[in-house]
N, C-alpha and C positions, 0 to 999 in steps of 0.2 A: 835879751829875753824878748820873745814875741808873745803877746797875749791876744787871742782872737775873741772878739765880743759876741760872735754869733756863729752858728754852723757854717753859714755861707762865707764868712769873712776869711776863712782859711783857703777858700777857693777863688776869691774875687780877683786876685792877680792873674789867675790862669783862665778865667771864664772866656775872655775874648779869644784866647787861643783855641778853644774848643769849637767855636763857631766857624763852619766851613760851608762853601757853596755845594749843594748836592749835585752829584754827577754819577754816571755809570749805571750799572744794573740795579735791581731792587735792593740787594744787600749793600752795595757800595753807596747808593743814594741814601739809604737808611742810616749808614754809618755817619753821615753828616746831619741828616734831618732829625733823627731821634735825639742826639745831644742838643741840637738847637731847641727842640721842644722842651727838653728837661731843664735846660738853663733857665728858660722863662718860668717854668713851673717852680723851680728852686727859688728864683727871685720872689715870686708871688708867695710861696710858702713861708719864706723867712721874713718877708716884710721889708727887705732891704732895697734901697734905691740905687741902682747902678745904671743910669739912663743910657749911656753909650752902648753898653752890652745889650740892654733890653731892645733898643732901637735896631741894632744889627740883627738880633735874633728874629724880631718881628718882620723885618724885611726879607729874611731868608725863608721863612715858613711857607708862604704861598708857592714859591718855586719848588721847594722840597715836596710839598703835598701833591702838586701836579705831577712831579716826576715819579713818585712811588706809586700813585694810584693809576698811572699809565701802564703799569705792569700787571694789572688784573687780567687773568686768563679769560678766554672766551667762555669756557665752562666754569668760570669763577674760581676763587682761590687765587693765590699768588705764586709766581715762579720768577726766577732771576731775570728772565727776559720776556715774561708774559706768555710763554708757550705752554699749551696744554700737555700733560695734566699739571695742575697746581702742586705745590710741595707743602706737605702738612706742617712740618716744623717751621719753615719759612713763613707760611701763612699765619701760624700762631704768633710768631715774632711780629708780623704786621698787625695782628689784632692788639697786642700789647701796646704797640706804637700808636695806633689809632685811638686807643682808650686814653693814653696819656695826652695825646695831642688835642683831644676834644676838650681838655681843661683850659687850653690857651688858644684854640683855633676852631673855626667852624668846620667840623668833619661831617661828611655825608652819612647820616645814621642808616639810611637804606643800604649803602655799600657795606657798612660794618655788619649789618644783620645778614646780608646774603653771604658775606665772608664767613660768619659764624655758622650759618646753616651748611655751607659747603664742608666745613671742617667736621661738623656733626655727622654728615653723610659718609665720612671716611672711616667710621667705626666698624669693627668686625664683630661686635657684640661680646667680645671676651676681654675688653679693656684696651685693645690695641687700636692704633690709627694706621690703617693700611696704606703703604706707600707704593706708588707706581711711578716710573719715570726716573730721571737722573738726579743725582746729588752733585752740587757744585760746592767747592771750597769746604767740603766735609760737613756742611751744616746739617745736623740731624741724621747723618748718614751711617753712624757706627753703633748706635745704641738704641734699640727699640724701647727699653725701659725708661731711658732719659727722655726720649721723644714723647712717650705716653704722659709722663709727669709734667713736662713742659707744656704740652698742648692742653691738658686738663686745667692746669693753672691759668693759662691764657684765656681759655673759654670762660672760666669762672670769673676772672678779673674783668672780662669784657661784658659781664652781665648775664651769662647763661645760668638758669636756675639749677641748683644742685640735683634736684630730682630727675633732671634730664641726663645726668651723668652718673647714675647709680652704679652701673656695671663697671665703669671706668674708675670710680672712686673705690669700689670694693677691690678692684685689681691693684690699685695703689696701696690699699691697706695690707694686702698680702706681701707687699714689698717693704713694709714699714720697719722690718728688722735690719734693713740694709746698714752697712757700716760706712757707706759713702756719704759724707756730709752734704755734697752737692745734691744728690738725689733726695736725701732726707729733707733738706731745706725746701726743695720744691714741693715735696709731699705735704710738709707742714703748712706752707703758704696756701696750697690748694685746700687742705682740710680746714684751715681757719675760715676761708671764704665759704666753704660748704657747711660750716658749723658742726663738724664731726666731733663726737665726744672724746675721741682719743687724742685730740690735738695737743692738749697740755702735756700729756705723758711723752709725746714725741718731741715737744719743745725741750723737755728735760733731757731726753736722749740726745738731742742735737747739742745741748749745752755741754754735755760730757765729752764732746768731741772738739771743743774749742781749745786752742793752744794758749800758752801763757802770754803770747804777744797779742792776743785777741783774734788771731786769724783762724780760719778753718781750712784744712787741706783736702780738696777733693781727691778721692783715691783712684778714680778712673779718668774721666774727662768731663766736658760740659756739652751743652747742645751744639756748640760750635767746635767741638773737639780741641779745646784749649788745653794747655798744660802750664807747668811752672807758675810764675807769679800771676799770670792772667787767670789761671784756674783758681788760685787762692783768692783773688779779688772777687771773682764771680761767686764763688762759694760763700765767702764772708758776706757779700752783699745780699744774697738771698737769705742767709741766716739772720741778718738784721731785719729784713722784711718779715721773717717768720716769728721773731721774738717781739717786735715792737708792740703788737696789740696787747701784750701781757706785761704789766708793770713789774711783775716778779722777776723779769729777766732784764731789768734796767741796767744792771752792772755788766751783763753780757753784751748788751747793745753798745754801751759806752766804750767798752774795750774794743769791740769790733769796729766801731766808727773811727776810733783813734788809729787802728791798723789801716783801714781803708784810706783815711786822710794822708797817712804817711806814704802811700803808694802813688800819690799824685806826682806827675812829671812836671818839668819846667814849662811844658806847653799847655798844661792844664788838664791833660788826659790822665787816665789811670792805667795805661797800657794799651792793649788791643781794643778794637771797637766794642766788643761785647763786654769786656771788663769795664770800660768807661761808662757804658750804658747802665749796667747793673749797679755800679758804684754811685752814679748820679741818681738812680731811682731810690737807692737806699738812703743817701744823704738827704734827698728831697723829702722822703717819708719821715726821716728823723727830724728835719727842720719843722715839718708840719706838726708832728707829735709833741715837740718840745717848745713850740713857739709860745711866748708869754708876753704880756704887756711889758714894755721896756721903759726905763726912766733914766734920766741923767745920773751920773755917779762919779765916784772917785776910786781909783785903784792905787793902793799903796803896797810897796815891796819892802820886806824886812829881812835882815840877816840876824836871826835871833831877835833881840829887842831893839836893834839898831835899824832905823828906817833908812833905806837906800834911795828910794825914789817915790814920787807921787805924780799921778797924772789924772786930770779930769777927763771924762769922756761924755759924749752926747748920746741920747737915746737911740739915734739912728746911725750910730757909728758903724761903718762897714770895713774900714781898713784896720789892719792889725795895729795894736799899740806896741811900739818898739822902744825898748830901754837899753841903753849902753851902760853896762855895770862893771866892766873890767877894771876901771880905775878906782872903784869903790871896794874891790875884793882883793885882799892880800892873798899870797900863795897859800894853798891848803884847801881842805874840804869845808864846804859851807852848806847849810840847810836854809833855803830861802822860804819865806812865807808870804803869801799874797792875801790882802784884805780888800774887799769891795765894800 
């Protein structure tokens, strides 16, 4: 039996495997830099002390930041190799990354503002973000409605006032009957930031789409055109972010968090890059929302009224509490009970 004392403890063994030296184009470099950023944010949010992991992440951030900001286009915005014109969905991805990175690193606020202004200038007045130029790796290239929802969410998350995005938010409202949990989760995240009155009703609508195992299955694709388990993780991660601000959906969040945690691979990732990033953002937000003052304690395990094991733990425990119980359990069904 393994018992994890905090949200991060289930990830601790794999965190070091997530940290990588940034390289390649904007998207490739971000696939390393963004997780490096989120690992530090997760450690800070949970209050856990994993010094080796933190030191490695801190050492990688300056190189990652220099790499990705080097791809800013001459006409502003971001593109895979820094060539004009910039790419709307990829630039929105960059905005989210810079927003999260600013919590653990000194990000140039002027650069973030001009990136935001470039994205705002890409609007057509009807709720769309007009795209010119090439798509690489299918990022944002197959669905205008998903691009719109993703870009609006990124703009709001990075500090854009909701009144500057009225047409775009109204266009998302027209899509709020969608049966695609991925698109709906993005809309709810955006509406929460914009303080739209229909947010809670849409959270309920999203909850109705949750599966028994806690997951939500996107019905089309994601901003990176994912499918299969990666799409499940991305969709469930955004659903967690959509539900977290409302305590009425705590049970949905816990079930979804358990599903996301179950998708972690042996190397610490949650699948493809975007799945890993959305999962880490969700787990970090969960750790922040549920963080509480910790105290030393004792964990006891019972089979009925018979105590099988006891273990004291420290307030700052980060490793899983592991119990070997096979020799204490005769063949047959057992119902175990845990007391703290």
